[in-house]
C-alpha positions in Angstrom: 6.4 9.0 31.3 2.9 9.3 29.9 0.6 6.3 30.3 0.2 4.2 27.1 -3.3 4.0 25.8 -4.0 0.5 24.7 -7.1 -0.1 22.6 -8.6 -3.5 23.3 -10.7 -5.2 20.6 -12.5 -8.5 21.0 -13.2 -10.5 17.9 -16.4 -11.8 19.5 -19.6 -9.9 19.3 -21.1 -11.9 22.2 -21.1 -9.6 25.3 -20.2 -12.1 27.9 -17.7 -14.1 25.7 -14.6 -15.5 27.0 -12.6 -13.0 24.9 -14.4 -10.1 26.4 -13.7 -11.5 29.9 -10.1 -12.0 29.0 -9.8 -8.2 27.9 -11.5 -7.2 31.2 -9.0 -9.3 33.1 -6.2 -7.6 31.2 -7.6 -4.3 32.4 -7.4 -5.4 36.0 -3.8 -6.7 35.5 -2.4 -3.8 33.6 0.4 -1.7 35.1 0.0 1.9 36.0 1.9 2.7 32.9 -1.0 1.5 30.7 -4.6 2.6 30.2 -6.7 -0.1 28.6 -9.8 1.1 26.7 -12.4 -1.4 25.5 -13.6 -0.7 22.0 -17.1 -2.2 21.9 -18.3 -1.1 18.4 -17.2 -4.0 16.2 -20.7 -4.9 15.3 -21.5 -1.5 13.9 -18.9 -1.5 11.2 -20.5 -2.2 7.8 -19.0 -4.8 5.5 -15.8 -3.5 3.8 -16.5 -2.0 0.4 -13.8 -0.4 -1.8 -16.4 1.9 -3.2 -16.7 3.5 0.3 -12.9 3.9 0.8 -12.8 7.6 -0.3 -15.6 8.6 2.1 -15.9 6.0 4.7 -18.9 5.6 7.0 -18.9 7.4 10.4 -18.4 4.2 12.3 -15.3 3.4 10.2 -13.9 6.9 10.8 -14.5 6.5 14.6 -12.7 3.1 14.6 -9.7 4.5 12.7 -9.5 7.5 15.1 -9.7 5.2 18.1 -6.7 3.2 16.7 -4.8 6.4 15.7 -5.2 7.7 19.3 -3.9 4.5 20.9 -0.3 3.7 21.4 -1.0 0.0 20.9 -3.7 -2.6 20.3 -4.5 -5.7 22.3 -6.7 -8.0 20.3 -8.5 -11.0 21.8 -9.8 -13.4 19.2 -12.0 -16.5 19.4 -11.5 -19.2 16.8 -14.5 -19.8 14.5 -14.2 -22.8 12.2 -10.4 -22.8 12.6 -10.1 -19.1 11.6 -10.5 -15.5 12.6 -14.0 -14.3 13.0 -15.2 -12.5 9.9 -16.2 -9.3 11.7 -12.7 -8.9 13.1 -11.1 -9.4 9.7 -13.6 -6.9 8.3 -12.5 -4.3 10.9 -8.9 -4.8 10.1 -9.6 -4.3 6.4 -11.4 -1.0 7.1 -8.4 0.1 9.4 -5.8 -0.7 6.8 -7.3 0.5 3.6 -6.6 2.4 1.5 -2.9 1.9 2.0 -2.1 5.6 2.3 -4.3 5.9 5.4 -3.5 2.6 7.0 -3.7 3.4 10.8 -2.3 0.0 11.7 1.1 0.5 10.0 3.8 0.3 12.6 1.3 0.1 15.5 2.3 -2.3 18.2 -0.2 -5.1 18.5 -0.5 -8.1 20.9 -2.7 -11.0 20.0 -4.4 -13.1 22.7 -7.3 -15.5 22.7 -9.6 -17.8 24.7 -11.7 -20.7 23.7 -13.8 -23.4 25.4 -11.6 -26.1 23.7 -8.0 -27.1 24.3 -6.4 -24.8 21.7 -7.0 -21.5 23.3 -7.7 -20.1 19.8 -4.2 -20.7 18.8 -5.0 -21.3 15.2 -6.9 -18.0 14.9 -4.2 -16.2 16.7 -1.6 -17.5 14.2 -3.8 -16.5 11.3 -4.4 -13.1 12.8 -0.7 -12.5 13.3 -0.2 -13.3 9.6 -2.8 -10.7 8.5 -1.6 -8.0 10.9 2.1 -8.5 9.7 0.9 -8.3 6.1 -0.9 -5.0 7.0 2.2 -3.6 8.4 1.4 -3.7 12.1 4.3 -4.3 14.6 3.1 -7.7 15.9 4.5 -8.9 19.2 5.9 -12.4 19.1 4.2 -14.9 21.3 0.9 -14.1 22.9 -1.5 -15.7 25.3 -3.8 -18.7 24.8 -6.5 -19.5 27.3 -7.8 -23.0 26.6 -10.7 -24.5 28.5 -11.9 -21.0 29.2 -15.1 -22.1 31.0 -12.9 -23.1 33.9 -10.4 -20.2 33.9 -12.5 -17.5 35.4 -13.7 -17.5 39.1 -17.2 -16.7 40.3 -16.6 -13.0 40.2 -15.3 -13.1 36.5 -11.6 -12.7 37.4 -9.0 -14.7 35.7 -7.7 -17.5 37.9 -4.3 -16.8 39.4 -2.4 -19.5 37.3 -3.0 -17.4 34.2 -2.4 -13.9 35.6 1.4 -13.8 35.4 1.6 -14.8 31.7 -1.1 -12.2 30.7 0.8 -9.5 32.7 4.0 -10.3 30.8 2.2 -9.8 27.5 0.8 -6.5 28.7 4.3 -5.4 29.9 5.9 -6.2 26.6 3.1 -4.4 24.7 3.5 -1.4 26.9 7.3 -1.3 26.3 6.7 -1.7 22.6 4.3 1.2 22.5 6.7 3.4 24.6 9.6 2.6 22.2 7.4 3.3 19.2 6.3 6.6 20.6 10.0 7.5 21.3 11.0 6.6 17.7 8.2 8.8 16.3 9.2 11.7 18.5 12.8 11.3 17.4 11.8 11.2 13.7 9.7 14.3 14.2 12.6 16.1 15.9 14.9 15.2 13.0 12.3 16.4 10.5 12.1 19.8 12.2 
């Protein structure tokens, strides 16, 4: 079977954020069936503007193409003021609008998150799942929270062993969901022909 391409997006713009580290750890823990690709261009997306929907900026087109080329998305979100970071919500608005060109519709998505506090960004994850569901993404139930993230990476930046198995489980479920989604699309195309 072909490897599943999973596009990884961090809601944090800070290069060495806990959520970037979490995505890097996911890349180390992923099975051979998955290829994780970090998308590092969140900060170049302009603010969403309906006037630009007919001819979106180049950065938006590149973002949509990256999502379209992926079998699934893995989104790591921090929690800012009990919510999803604005730049992440902005990116999702661009990806899902206009409705006819929504590249997130039906796309398998897993939501994970890390925070220095005790919640592990659970509030932002819940809000993000609501937004993604409304957009039409296939959002995996559950997820992965990493509370007290400052203590959850070793001196080499690797995720401590206690959290590796739960993150591997999320990745395995996401990979399976993407494989099933691809099979469903292939069957639909075969029927249409």
